[in-house]
TORMAR-564483 format. One line per field, with one value per residue (C-alpha): residue number from 0; z, x, y. Coordinates in Angstrom, 3 decimals. Each point is the difference from the previous one (the first is absolute). Layout:
% residues N
nr NUM  ...;
up Z  ...;
east X  ...;
north Y  ...;
//
This chain:
% residues 210
nr 0  1  2  3  4  5  6  7  8  9  10  11  12  13  14  15  16  17  18  19  20  21  22  23  24  25  26  27  28  29  30  31  32  33  34  35  36  37  38  39  40  41  42  43  44  45  46  47  48  49  50  51  52  53  54  55  56  57  58  59  60  61  62  63  64  65  66  67  68  69  70  71  72  73  74  75  76  77  78  79  80  81  82  83  84  85  86  87  88  89  90  91  92  93  94  95  96  97  98  99  100  101  102  103  104  105  106  107  108  109  110  111  112  113  114  115  116  117  118  119  120  121  122  123  124  125  126  127  128  129  130  131  132  133  134  135  136  137  138  139  140  141  142  143  144  145  146  147  148  149  150  151  152  153  154  155  156  157  158  159  160  161  162  163  164  165  166  167  168  169  170  171  172  173  174  175  176  177  178  179  180  181  182  183  184  185  186  187  188  189  190  191  192  193  194  195  196  197  198  199  200  201  202  203  204  205  206  207  208  209;
up -12.541  3.338  -0.583  2.340  -2.085  -3.265  1.239  1.198  -2.960  -2.785  -1.758  0.161  -0.868  -2.627  0.924  -0.415  2.508  2.414  -0.075  0.756  2.887  1.423  -0.377  1.629  2.225  3.691  1.297  3.386  2.211  2.573  2.741  0.354  1.780  -0.796  -1.357  -3.441  -0.670  2.632  -0.514  -0.334  -1.365  -3.228  -2.397  -1.900  -1.715  -1.297  1.312  -2.369  1.840  -0.407  2.569  2.958  0.382  1.106  1.470  -0.978  2.748  0.299  3.406  0.979  2.194  3.278  -0.883  -1.108  -2.891  -3.089  -2.209  -3.691  -1.752  -0.020  -2.575  -0.877  -1.934  -3.432  1.303  1.111  1.816  -2.083  2.913  0.388  -3.700  0.399  3.029  -1.877  -3.274  1.913  2.478  2.782  3.450  0.326  0.824  0.729  2.276  -1.442  2.224  -0.751  0.356  -0.241  -0.226  -3.110  -2.515  -2.442  -2.130  0.520  -3.206  0.083  -1.329  -2.703  -1.583  0.150  -2.165  -2.338  -0.594  -0.720  -3.151  -0.852  0.513  -1.083  2.366  2.935  -1.089  -0.423  3.463  1.651  -1.661  0.806  3.562  0.206  -1.476  2.365  3.173  -1.055  -0.530  3.419  1.738  -1.735  1.293  3.476  -0.347  -1.239  2.885  2.495  -1.737  -0.812  2.107  3.613  2.362  0.228  -3.802  0.044  2.775  -1.950  -3.115  1.854  1.494  -3.402  -1.466  2.811  -0.382  -3.706  0.492  2.488  -1.968  3.389  1.457  3.496  0.797  2.841  1.249  3.037  -0.042  0.568  -2.899  -2.278  1.481  -0.881  -3.642  -0.403  1.848  2.631  3.621  1.522  1.797  -3.470  -1.510  2.890  -0.245  -3.737  0.128  2.450  -2.329  -2.995  2.092  0.936  -3.741  -0.599  -2.224  2.338  3.084  2.776  1.815  2.311  -2.192  -3.034  -2.449  -2.214  -3.104  -0.919  -2.621  -2.670;
east -6.678  -0.530  -3.284  1.127  3.066  -1.912  -2.567  2.753  2.394  -1.939  -0.447  3.732  1.760  -0.600  -1.044  3.520  1.504  -2.929  0.586  3.766  -0.792  -2.395  2.676  2.966  -1.670  -0.685  -3.444  0.368  -2.798  0.859  -2.229  -0.290  2.976  2.340  3.419  0.712  3.414  2.336  2.818  3.277  -1.516  1.288  -2.794  -0.325  -3.325  -2.431  -3.608  -2.895  -3.021  -3.205  -2.050  0.253  2.515  3.645  1.744  3.550  2.007  3.509  1.854  2.549  3.067  -2.033  -2.537  -2.760  -2.110  -1.401  -2.791  1.078  -2.982  -2.610  -0.232  -3.294  -1.472  1.828  3.024  3.513  2.752  2.694  2.411  -0.343  0.733  3.127  1.172  -0.721  1.821  2.905  0.182  0.187  -1.575  -3.421  -0.080  -3.676  -2.444  -3.232  -2.972  -3.436  -2.448  -2.958  -0.229  2.059  0.571  2.900  2.220  3.685  2.044  3.596  2.586  1.308  -3.448  -0.335  3.070  -0.999  -3.509  1.397  1.526  -2.745  -3.252  -0.635  -2.940  2.228  2.626  -2.733  -1.437  3.384  0.862  -3.550  0.533  3.252  -1.769  -2.990  2.044  2.270  -2.776  -1.417  3.345  0.235  -3.505  1.161  3.008  -2.143  -2.458  2.891  1.481  -3.104  -2.983  -0.735  -0.283  -3.702  -0.271  2.439  -2.148  -3.237  1.577  1.182  -3.450  -1.672  2.581  -0.550  -3.688  0.270  2.418  -2.373  -3.255  -1.351  -0.284  0.648  3.756  1.231  3.143  1.547  1.400  3.489  -0.266  -0.929  2.962  2.390  -1.218  0.164  3.416  -1.266  -1.109  -3.137  -0.719  0.093  -2.233  -2.572  -0.074  -0.545  -2.678  -1.913  0.286  -1.252  -2.866  -0.982  0.124  -2.467  2.334  0.296  -1.711  2.204  -0.981  2.172  2.912  -2.235  -0.318  -2.963  1.016  -2.908  1.684  1.028;
north -21.684  1.849  1.952  2.811  0.511  -0.211  2.621  2.403  -0.286  -1.609  3.403  0.711  -3.283  -2.625  -3.578  -1.398  2.497  -0.492  -3.737  0.500  2.330  -2.540  -2.729  1.775  2.574  -0.432  1.183  1.745  1.365  2.602  1.511  3.839  1.352  -2.896  0.911  -1.492  1.263  1.567  2.510  -1.864  -3.186  -1.546  0.057  -3.246  0.601  2.670  0.244  0.094  1.249  -1.993  1.869  2.129  2.912  0.397  3.182  0.624  1.859  1.390  0.440  2.543  -0.578  0.687  -2.710  2.427  -1.049  1.798  -1.343  0.048  -1.488  -2.702  -2.809  -1.690  -2.791  -0.402  1.862  -0.797  1.923  1.627  0.154  -3.762  -0.372  1.993  -2.046  -3.257  0.971  1.525  -2.912  2.603  0.260  1.586  3.782  -0.051  -1.578  -1.532  -0.441  -1.284  2.893  -2.456  -3.737  -0.671  -2.694  0.013  -2.282  0.110  -0.371  -1.332  2.439  -2.314  -0.134  3.918  0.324  -2.780  1.390  3.438  -1.221  -2.615  1.954  3.505  0.164  -0.744  2.540  2.631  -0.839  0.358  3.317  1.431  -1.066  1.940  3.041  -0.176  -0.475  2.816  2.294  -0.897  0.680  3.237  0.894  -0.937  2.254  2.814  -0.388  0.197  3.029  1.925  -1.111  1.071  -3.032  0.333  -0.304  -3.009  -1.500  0.479  -1.501  -2.994  -0.644  0.235  -2.457  -2.486  0.200  -0.509  -3.014  -1.628  0.954  1.143  3.553  -1.352  -0.345  -2.245  1.622  1.688  3.398  -1.439  -2.371  3.033  2.006  -2.869  -0.023  3.798  0.196  2.386  -0.061  -1.279  3.342  1.747  -2.675  0.166  3.853  -0.045  -2.803  2.172  2.923  -1.966  -1.257  3.502  0.895  -2.783  -2.096  -2.920  -1.552  -1.432  -3.172  -2.173  -1.400  0.832  2.940  0.516  1.992  2.265  2.201  -2.592;
//
């Protein structure tokens, strides 16, 4: 059995299921910034994250993006699950936030395991619940938080995901994720720096107030 798979999911799934995942799954390794799933693609498998992090984005009719949530080791993407089971096109874009390793599970096995393995069924339901909660948090942030609060929350989330208080990102990239303009982000980053919450460097942001 793949040791990476066992280490990431051994506490969730029984040995028989792990062996099946190892047998039918395809290991994929992506570099930070690479697109894993594109909007409009037919989704033929579900990713089980072994290490790294993936950000899930939506896009409006003008092509502007909005960050929905991150998935980390031991997670999967509920929206990918929905597309797989409904045999529909992807409505999200999945991009590797860091160098990432995951296992792609064929759709047919996902359905089969739901009836055969209680641990798999619980995992799928919990994934739906966790991702729904995160999307509701995103909606709440858009509705109730000021942009500077949203920005600070975003920076803390990225620092947590990477396990590093130094974030490598341009102001434009952050603007894309938060569905706003680069000018607004640059102004707010300067404000946060003056408040002592962050330190700005070239294409880097050090998060002080974690």
